[in-house]
N, C-alpha and C positions, 0 to 999 in steps of 0.2 A: 417553547411556543410552537404550536402546530400551524402549518401554512396550508391554505386552501385555495384552489383555483376554481374560478367560476367561468364557464364557457356558455355564453348566451348572447344572441344577437339583439335582444331588447335591452336598451340602456337602463330603463326603469327597473327591470328585474335585477340587473347587475348591481345597480346602486342600492336597492332595497335589501338584497341578500347580503351584500358586502357590509352594510350598516349593521344588520342583525348579528352577523358573525364577528365583526370587529368589536362590537359591544360586549361580546362574550370573551374577548381576549385573544381571538385568533388573528393571525396575519393573513391578509387576503390579496390575491392577484386576480385580475379579470382579463378575459379575451372575448372579442366580439364574434369570432367564428372558430371552427375546429382547427383550421390550419395554423392560425396564430397560437391557439392553445397548445398544439403539438410542438410548435417551435419553442414555446416557453418551457415545456416539459423537458426538452433536450438541454436546457440551460440551467434549470432550477429544480431543486428537490421540493416536491409537494407531498403532503400527507393524505389529502383528500381532494376529490374533484366533483363539482356539480356540473353536469353536462346536459344541455338542452337537446331534445330529439330533433327538432326541425331547425336546421341551420343552413346558411348559404354556403356554396362551394363544396362542402362535405357534410353529409348528414351525421347526426349524433350517434346512430347505431354503428355506422362505419367507423367513426372516430373511436367508439367504445372498443371495437375489435382491435384497432391499432394500439390503444392504450393498454388493454389487457395482455397483448402480445409483447409489447416493448417494456411496459412498467407493471408487471403483475402484482407488485407489492402495494400499489396504490388503490384504495377503494374508490369506486365511482358511483355517485348517486345521480340517476337520470331524472330530468324534470321536463314537463310538457303541458301545454294548454290544450292539446288535442289528443289526449291519451285514450287508449282503449285496452281491453284485456289482452288481445293478441300482441299488441306492441309491448305491453309490460312484461308478458311472459317471455317474449323474444329477448328483451333487454336483460332479464334475469338469467336466461340461458347463456347469454353472451358474457356474463360475469358481473353485471351491475349489482351493487349492494342493495339498492332499493329504488323505487320509482315513485316520485312525488308529482301530484297534479297541481297545476296553477289554477287559481291563485294560491300561493304558498301559505301554509299555516305556520305561524311563528313557533308554536309549541312542537309541531311535527318536524320542522327544520332542525331545531335544536336537539330534539330527542334522537333523530336519525344520525345527525352529525356526531353526537356523543357515542352512540352505539358503533358507528363505523370506525371511529378513531380507537375505541376500546378493542375491537376485533383486530385492527391493524397492529396495535401494541402487543396483543397476545401472540399474533403471528410472528412478529419480530423476536419476541422472547423465546418462542419455540425454535426459531431458526438459530438463535444464539446458543440455546442449550444443545441442539444437534451439532452445531459447529464446535462447541466445547468438547463434545464426545469425540468428534473426528480429530480435533487438534489437542488431544489430551497430553498430559504431562508425560505419559509413558512413551510418547512418540520421540522423546529425546533419547536416542540410542547410545549405549555405551556404559561401561563400568570402570573406566580408567579413573585414577585419582583426580585428574583435572576435570573430567566431566561430572564426576560424583560431587565435587565441590560446587559446580554450577547448579546441580540439582538441589543440593542442600540450601544454597542461597535463594533459589526460587521458592522453596518452601517457606523460608523466613520472610521473603519479600511479599508473598501472597497474603500474609496475615495482617498486613497494614495497607494504608493508602499512601505510604511514602513514595517519593519519586525514585525512579530506578534509572541508572545509566549503564547500558550494556556496551561493552567494547569488544572488539575482535576483528580479525581480518575478514575480507569479503568471502562469503560462502561458508562461514563457520556455523551459521544457524541463529543469528541474532533475532530474526523475526519469530522463530519457533520459541525461543526463550521468552520473548515479549508476550506471545499468545498464551504460553503456559502460565505465566504470572497472572494474566488477566482472568483466564478461565478457572484458575484455582482460587481466585479472590472472591470477596463478597460482591464484586461487580459483574460476576460471570453472566448474569441475565440481562445486562445492559450492553450497549454497543462497544465494540472494540474498533476504533477508527484508525486506519494506518495511513501515514503520509510519508512519501519518499521525498525528502527535502532536496535531494540532488536532482530529481527528475522534473521539478517544477521550475520554470524560468523565474529569474529574480523579480521580474515585473509582476508576476502573478502570485508569488508565495503568500503575501499578506492577504490578498483576496481569498486564496484557498483556505487559509487558516481561520480568518476572522469573518469571511463573508463580505458582501457588499450590498448597498442599496441601489435601486434603479437610478441610472444617471451618474453614478459615482465616477465613472470614466467612460471613454468613448464606446466600448463594447458592452457596457453594463445596461442591457436593454430591459432587465428585470432584476428584482432583488434575489439574493441567493444566500443560503445559510453557509457558514464556514465550518471547517472540521471541528473546531472547539464546540460549536453549538450542536452539531450532529452527535458529538460524543458525550453530550451532557448526561451525567449520571454514570458514565462508563469510563473507559480508558482511551487515551490518545497516544498512539505510538508514533513518535517522530524519528523515522529512520534516517540515517546519514545527516544528523543534525549539525555536524561540523561543516556542512556545505551551505548552511543558512546564512543569509546576509546579516550584517550587523544591525541594520534597521529592523529587520524582522525579529532578530534576537532580542532587541529592546522591548518589542511589543509582547513577545512570548514571556519575557521576564515579568512584565507588568501583569499579564494574564495569570501567571503562576502565583504571584504575590497576592493579588487582589481577588482572584477567581472571578474577574469581570472582563468583558470584552466589548468592543464597539465595532460594528460593521463599517467598512470603508464607505465614506459618504453619509454615514448615519450619525444621529445625535443621541440615540437611545443607548443606555448602558445596560448590557445583558449580564446577569449573574449565571455563571456556569459551575458545575461540580464535576471536575474532570481530573482523573489521575494521569499524570504524565509518565510515560515510559519512553526513554530516548535511547538511541543507539548510534554508534559511530565506528568507523574503521581508522579514525585519525587519533593522534595523541593530542587530546584537547588541552592538556596542560602546556604543551609546546605551542599550540595554536594561541593560547592565551598570552604567552610570553611574546609571541610574534604580533600580537594586536589583531588577530583575525577572529578571535572568539572572546566574548565577554566573560571576564573572570567571575563576576557576580552570578551570571547565568550558570556557569559551570558548577559553582558551589551549590546552587539551588537544585540542579539536576542530579548531582553526584551524592545523593543521600545514601542510596544503597548501590554500590558499584558491583557489577558482575562482569568478569572477564572470561571470555570463551577461548580456550586454547586452540591454536591451529591444529589441523589433523596430523601434521608431522610430529607434534608433541604428544599425541595420544594414539600411536600406531596400533596399540593393542585393541582398540575399538574397531579397526578396519574390517576384520572378518565378520563381526556382528553387523556392522553397518551395511557391508556388501550383501550379506545374506538377506537383510531386511529389504534392501532396494530390489534385489532380484525377485524376491517374493512379491513385492508390490507390482512388478512387471509381469507376474505370472510365470516366472522361469526359475523357481526355487530349486529345480533339479540340476541346474548347472553347478558344477564344482570346479574349483581351481586346484591344480596340482600344487605340491609343496613348494616347488621352485617358483611357480607363478605367484603364489601367495607371498613368499619371501620377497619377490620382486616388487609387488605393489606396496608391501610394508616399508620398503626402503625408498620408494619414490617420494618426492618432496610434496606432491599434491598442492601446487600453488593456488589452485581454485578451491581447496579444502573439501568439505563435505559435498558441496554443490558439484564439484568436478567428479567426485567419486560416484555420485548419483548419475551424472551424465555417462560416465564410463559403464556403470551397471546397465543402463538403458541400451547403450551401444552393444554391450555384450549380449543382452537378451535378444537383440534383433539380428546381429550378424553371426553369432556363434553357431556352428554346425555340429558340434560334438558336446557330449555331456561333461567331459573333462577338458578343461582349458589349460593348455601348456603355456610356458613362459613366453615363447616366441609370438604366440597369438596376442598375449597381453601387451608385449612390446609394440607390436604393429598397431594395435588399437589405441595405444597411448601416443602413437606417432614418435616413438623414440628409437634410438639405436641400442645395441646390446649393453654398451658400457653406460651404467647409470651416471657415472661422473660427468659424462658428456652433456647430460641434461642441465648440469649446473654451470657449464661454460658460458661466459658472456660472449655473444657473437659481436664481431667488430663493426659490421657495416653501419647500422643505425646508432649503435651505442658509442661510437667513437673509437679511436685507436687506443689500445691498451698499452700505454707506454709508461706506466708507473709501477713501482715494486709491489703495490697492493693488488694489481690486476684490474684497477679501476681507471677510467679515463682521467688524465691529468687535469683537464679543464674543470671537471666536476670536483676534484679534490681541492681546487683553489677557492671554492664557494663556501658560504656558511651552510649549515645543515639544511634549512628549509629550502633555500635556493637550489642546493644540490639535489635534494629530493625531487623538486619540481622539474628540474632539467632532466634527471634520469627518467622520471615518469613520462615526460614528453617524448624523449627519444625511444623509450621502450614501446610506447603506444604507436609511434610512427612506424617502428619496425614491424610490430605485430599486425598493424593495419595493412601495411604493404605486403606482408607475407600472406595475408588472407584476402587479397584482392580488394581491400577497402570495403568489405562486406561487414557491416556492424554486427549483425547477429552471429556470424561465424567467428569473428574476432572475440566478441564477448564470451562466447562459449569456451574458446581456447584458453583465454586468460582467466576465466572464472569470475566474470563480472556481469552484472545486469546490463542489457543494452542501453537502458535509460541512463545508467551511471556512466557508461562509456561515452554516450552523447555529451553528457555534462563535462567530462574530462576533455573531450575534443574541443568543445567550446571554450573551456577554461584556458587551454594551452594554445588556442588558435591554430590547431593542426589542419593543414590543407588536405582535403580528401581527393587526392589525385588517383586516377585509375590508369 
């Protein structure tokens, strides 16, 4: 269902135009001046805007310039009771789709609305096709057995609408696999909507996924489409789904089963056609046993499982990946010596492909010679010559290593999930302290998105002391 915004200071025009459009099945919001309209645009997605020329506080032509600058994908139809040729020409030059004179003609309003929405749809489809070309299947670099198995599974998954569950460590390329599946599928010309479940606060996740009606909660000053609704006809990529709350999991399960959703605070049931692609860096089967993830949702999602191996398990792909990244940064002439290449092939790459890409970018900026030697690589990776030292657990934040296994004894006394959480907390505390409690720097060092790191800090109650 398309959503239309009407900005006009005449209540009669707002009422009449709203009635016409709602009778045709459109969802309509109204604003009495441009400033209120711009505020609504910052909070809600609209497909089309009717904008009056003469408005209090900010004129319609000035508002048109701001809209075309900030929201270029939304078509704007100007309306005025005091129109002239010069005004209409200026409006069109500023990017208006059309210019209608008051009193408004019913047939003209409906025809222009249909045409504007058709143009917008074609534009979105064109953008999707360009994006498909940019994020093509060939962008998955490597020929190791592990990555070739991933490519084969992508080919199989793309031929159906079956749900896919992608697993793998942070930085392995789960998003790239999701995009490859979508853009190789029959839904390639429809939206691919991505949601990072770990980056959205628990209190907002349901609103983000399912949308809300005006007044559904304190800050709901207008209605808003959710990601399921926006992705209708296409694919919805739920990244880090293991971090989703149990309440949200229940609603996602219902949406998958029934292909129907309801906005928060709404009574209308909306039918959606969405393919679900989910990803996680967690062991969801273990999460199910621990009661943190719904088993029925896991089985619904895990129709086609795809596991992406970490970079340390496909080291034969490192030279090809590195060359690809260097080329993307415009420095394909940089070469690594045999010793340097052997060194990075033995390095553990805890941040996986994302860390390798960051290393390539650092190399392209800081390298002063065409041939890079091992000592330069060591310095850029912040390591000492002895590779084994990178695997040594430091004692300060991790606790005293007083057990035969080399692990802190207090961790060994816990069950698996509690031990994992405790280690993760201590590890992050140490890394944050080591990097001056700067989120972006710490995230880059450990190979994690800053948003994910924020979520982990919140989860473990880590104090951000400087």
